[in-house]
Phi, psi and omega in degrees: 000161176303152183299331179294337178265320179220098182288358181267010182059059183215191183280180179281165178297326180295322178294316179297325177296317180294328183280352177118023178297157183283123178215122187303313184301316182289328179289313187278311188268332179255005175057040178259063182295341178298342178294338177294343179253316185295329183293339180297332186266358183259152176227153182288344181169185182298319180297315179299316181296313181296321179297317179292319180294322178297317178296322181294326178298315184283327184268310190288321184299315180300313182293320182293323178295326184272327188239354177093159184295317188296310182295319181290325177296319178297313179299317182297310185290315180292325177296317176299320178297315178297322177296323179293324179297310181295322178298318181294329181288333185245332182253091188263346186257335188260159173267131182241138177220167172109161183263019183299321178298320178294321178295319177293332174297323177293323176296317177298320179294324177298321180293313180291327176296322177295321181291311186288334178251033188306318185289346183271350181266143179272309179263069187299306186296317180298317180296319181294314181295320179297314181294318179297322178297316180297317181295312182297318180298317180291320178292328180295326178297331183291349178277358176284155179293156179069011176244128183273087182286341178293325175296321178296313183294315179297318177295320180296313180298315180297314179295324178299316178291320180295329179299322177293331184275317190255342187251038176285142173247139175300147180296156187302131176088357183292315181297316182293327184289342181292341179263007181257165176300154183311318182298335184261359181284145173277115189294316184257133179291325181239154178281163185300317182295330177293318180293318179296315179295323178299311182295315181296316181294321180297316179296314180296323179296314179297317180297314182299312182292320181293312180296318180298317179293319179297313179298319182296309185283348170275356177079019181285148179257119181299332180292336178288333181266343180218098188284344180256356186294336181298338177291342179289339181254334179201127177252113183293140177223183177289346183271334181210161180244124184288347182274355181264000000 
């Protein structure tokens, strides 16, 4: 479409809707729940696609090299799904597309992986501060208009919980100890705090996804339960109006 309609060098909103874009009315009233998945694969245009792919190169490759394709793919897809749920609960008028929620899920998983495998890192504080800066900076961009920050937040929360479940590392020396005599073997593959965090995160993840889906298909509006939450996606200023 012309740049005045889509500055991202992409199709019209109507085309994105036909291709499976996220739209609250069609999900709730027309029972098109598949849009919670199809929208993850759509982008608003060439600019949107390139930005997401560039982010995926820097975030995804490191995680995939360390934890494998299958686990990172699971985190990516479920995070995108979680981002779509939260977006649908709060963004009822607009069409939403893109894998941004899934990308934020990878950021959340990186944070929880750092926490759960804390003892294995040498520069713990530096790694934590760097990651927190990247996360906060990216979420801050989401308060600009025309950006669906609820998808980012939902994806981040989902990915953060998934990181505790899927990105566990065996405690130091466990693999080597399996080739040693029994007295020198490390009995437990994971430390106690890792197991506790795994169980807690798994329960919270199931609750979050179940409650979110129930609220969505019952047609509830998240803004009715949280009157200030709309500021998480757009903060009005003299330069722009969040209602447009």
